[in-house]
C-alpha positions as CSV (number, residue, x, y, z in Angstrom):
1,M,46.0,-219.6,96.0
2,S,49.2,-218.3,94.4
3,P,48.5,-216.7,91.0
4,F,49.7,-218.8,88.0
5,V,50.2,-218.0,84.3
6,L,48.2,-219.6,81.5
7,E,49.4,-219.8,77.9
8,T,47.6,-220.7,74.7
9,A,48.7,-220.7,71.1
10,R,48.3,-216.9,70.8
11,L,47.9,-215.6,74.4
12,T,49.5,-215.2,77.7
13,L,47.2,-214.9,80.7
14,D,49.0,-213.4,83.7
15,Q,48.5,-210.8,86.5
16,P,47.4,-207.2,85.9
17,T,50.1,-204.8,87.0
18,D,50.4,-201.1,87.6
19,A,51.5,-200.7,84.0
20,D,48.0,-201.8,83.0
21,V,46.1,-199.2,85.0
22,D,45.8,-196.6,82.2
23,A,44.7,-199.2,79.7
24,I,42.0,-200.6,82.0
25,A,40.8,-197.0,82.8
26,R,40.6,-196.2,79.1
27,Y,38.7,-199.4,78.1
28,C,36.2,-199.2,80.9
29,V,34.8,-195.8,80.1
30,E,33.2,-197.1,77.0
31,P,29.4,-196.6,77.3
32,V,28.6,-200.3,76.8
33,F,30.3,-200.9,80.1
34,E,27.7,-198.9,81.8
35,R,24.9,-200.8,80.1
36,F,26.2,-204.4,80.3
37,M,28.9,-204.7,82.9
38,L,29.1,-204.5,86.7
39,T,32.2,-202.3,86.7
40,P,31.9,-199.0,88.6
41,W,30.2,-196.2,86.7
42,P,31.4,-193.6,85.9
43,Y,34.7,-195.4,85.7
44,R,37.7,-193.5,87.0
45,R,41.4,-194.2,87.1
46,E,41.3,-194.8,90.8
47,D,38.9,-197.7,90.1
48,A,41.5,-199.3,87.9
49,V,44.2,-198.8,90.6
50,G,41.9,-200.4,93.2
51,F,41.3,-203.3,90.8
52,V,45.0,-204.0,90.2
53,N,46.2,-203.4,93.7
54,G,43.3,-204.7,95.7
55,Y,40.5,-206.6,94.0
56,V,42.7,-208.9,92.0
57,P,45.4,-209.8,94.6
58,D,42.8,-210.1,97.3
59,G,40.8,-212.6,95.2
60,W,43.8,-214.8,94.7
61,A,44.9,-214.5,98.4
62,D,41.6,-215.8,99.8
63,D,41.0,-218.2,96.8
64,S,37.7,-216.5,96.1
65,E,38.4,-215.3,92.5
66,W,41.1,-216.0,90.0
67,T,41.7,-213.0,87.6
68,W,44.1,-212.7,84.7
69,A,45.1,-210.0,82.3
70,I,44.8,-211.2,78.6
71,R,47.9,-210.4,76.5
72,G,49.3,-211.5,73.2
73,R,51.7,-214.3,73.8
74,G,55.0,-212.9,74.8
75,T,53.9,-209.3,74.6
76,A,53.1,-206.8,77.3
77,P,50.1,-204.7,76.2
78,L,46.8,-205.5,78.0
79,L,44.0,-206.7,75.7
80,G,41.4,-207.5,78.3
81,V,40.6,-209.4,81.5
82,V,39.2,-212.9,82.2
83,G,38.4,-214.5,85.5
84,V,36.4,-217.0,87.5
85,R,34.7,-216.8,90.9
86,R,35.6,-220.0,92.7
87,K,32.3,-220.3,94.6
88,G,29.9,-221.5,91.9
89,G,32.4,-221.3,89.1
90,M,31.0,-218.1,87.5
91,V,33.2,-216.8,84.7
92,G,33.5,-213.3,83.3
93,Y,35.5,-211.5,80.7
94,W,36.0,-208.4,78.6
95,L,38.2,-207.0,75.8
96,G,39.2,-203.5,74.8
97,A,37.2,-202.4,71.8
98,E,40.1,-202.6,69.3
99,F,40.8,-206.3,70.0
100,R,37.3,-207.7,69.5
101,G,36.4,-209.9,66.6
102,R,39.7,-211.9,66.6
103,G,38.6,-215.0,68.6
104,I,40.7,-213.9,71.6
105,L,38.0,-214.4,74.3
106,P,37.0,-217.9,73.4
107,E,40.7,-218.9,73.4
108,A,41.3,-217.2,76.8
109,L,38.1,-218.5,78.3
110,A,38.9,-222.1,77.3
111,A,42.3,-221.9,79.0
112,V,40.6,-220.7,82.2
113,I,38.0,-223.4,82.1
114,N,40.7,-226.0,81.6
115,A,42.6,-224.6,84.7
116,V,39.4,-224.7,86.8
117,F,38.7,-228.3,86.0
118,A,42.4,-229.3,86.5
119,R,42.9,-227.5,89.8
120,T,39.5,-227.6,91.5
121,D,36.7,-230.2,92.2
122,L,34.0,-228.0,90.6
123,D,31.8,-230.0,88.3
124,R,30.7,-227.1,86.2
125,V,31.4,-223.5,85.3
126,R,28.7,-220.9,84.9
127,W,28.2,-217.9,82.7
128,E,25.7,-215.1,82.7
129,C,25.3,-211.7,81.0
130,T,22.8,-208.9,80.9
131,Y,20.0,-209.8,78.5
132,G,20.9,-208.6,75.1
133,N,24.6,-208.8,75.4
134,V,25.1,-210.6,72.1
135,A,28.9,-210.5,72.1
136,S,29.1,-212.2,75.5
137,M,26.6,-214.8,74.4
138,R,28.7,-215.6,71.3
139,V,31.8,-216.1,73.3
140,A,30.0,-218.5,75.7
141,S,28.5,-220.4,72.8
142,K,31.8,-220.7,71.0
143,T,33.5,-222.0,74.2
144,G,31.0,-224.9,74.5
145,F,28.5,-223.6,77.1
146,R,24.9,-224.8,77.1
147,F,22.2,-222.2,77.2
148,T,20.2,-222.5,80.4
149,G,17.7,-219.7,79.9
150,A,16.7,-216.1,80.2
151,Q,16.1,-215.5,83.9
152,T,17.1,-213.5,87.0
153,G,20.9,-213.6,87.2
154,L,22.8,-214.7,90.2
155,L,24.8,-211.5,90.3
156,P,23.0,-208.3,91.2
157,N,23.3,-205.0,89.4
158,R,25.5,-202.1,90.8
159,D,22.6,-200.8,92.9
160,G,21.7,-204.3,94.2
161,S,18.7,-204.8,91.9
162,P,18.3,-208.1,90.0
163,I,19.5,-208.4,86.5
164,H,17.5,-210.0,83.7
165,A,20.2,-212.3,82.3
166,W,21.0,-214.9,79.7
167,T,22.6,-217.8,81.5
168,G,24.6,-220.9,80.6
169,E,26.8,-223.7,82.0
170,L,29.5,-226.1,80.9
171,L,29.9,-229.3,82.8
172,R,33.2,-231.0,83.5
173,T,32.0,-233.9,81.4
174,D,30.8,-231.8,78.4
175,D,32.6,-231.7,75.1
176,R,33.5,-228.2,74.0
177,S,31.5,-228.2,70.8
178,E,28.9,-225.4,70.1
179,K,25.5,-226.4,71.4
180,D,22.1,-225.8,69.9
181,G,19.4,-223.8,71.7
182,W,21.0,-220.3,72.0
183,P,18.9,-217.2,71.3
184,E,19.1,-215.8,67.8
185,A,21.6,-213.0,67.6
186,E,18.8,-210.8,66.0
187,V,17.4,-210.4,69.5
188,A,19.9,-207.7,70.0
189,Q,22.1,-206.4,67.2
190,E,24.6,-204.3,69.2
191,E,28.1,-205.6,69.6
192,V,29.1,-205.1,73.2
193,P,32.2,-206.0,75.2
194,T,31.0,-209.1,77.0
195,S,29.6,-210.4,80.3
196,W,30.3,-209.6,83.9
197,S,34.0,-209.3,84.2
198,S,36.3,-209.9,87.0
199,R,35.3,-206.5,88.2
200,P,37.9,-203.9,87.3
């Protein structure tokens, strides 16, 4: 699959480049990445280089994973990353700390979901995050996912151990309205970056 650009009212989703390496490295050393993400830890600049020059283009080349940099529309600075694993339709996303709370991730994720349903025959997309990752849960809820439970996640932890996860799905035939049945946010009060990301 050749990479393609997505645009929304406020955002441009395109390919991470070498110019984004320092921003990725800066964002991914935040302690919440250790707790809630599957990114390498401790995170080093060479991890960001490998993400931009290996992980992302390799995923596009073999059509296993589509990954985009999130940017303000028409501007260059990297705000975060969003992606989807083609097998099973698992989505993931994160934002740099200073860009959270602006509705960016639901907007970006909706564009990715639209692209998945337009360009593949997948009948659903899936989401999961480490139990307690309230920020990721809110993004999934706002994007129209249905909560499917607290259970062992499909994606293992860094060390291969299972992750106790919140999970959800959005069917091709679903509307995008917020659904009932999500855990109360009071379960975990911390604001954290989001779910598994296309792994930097």
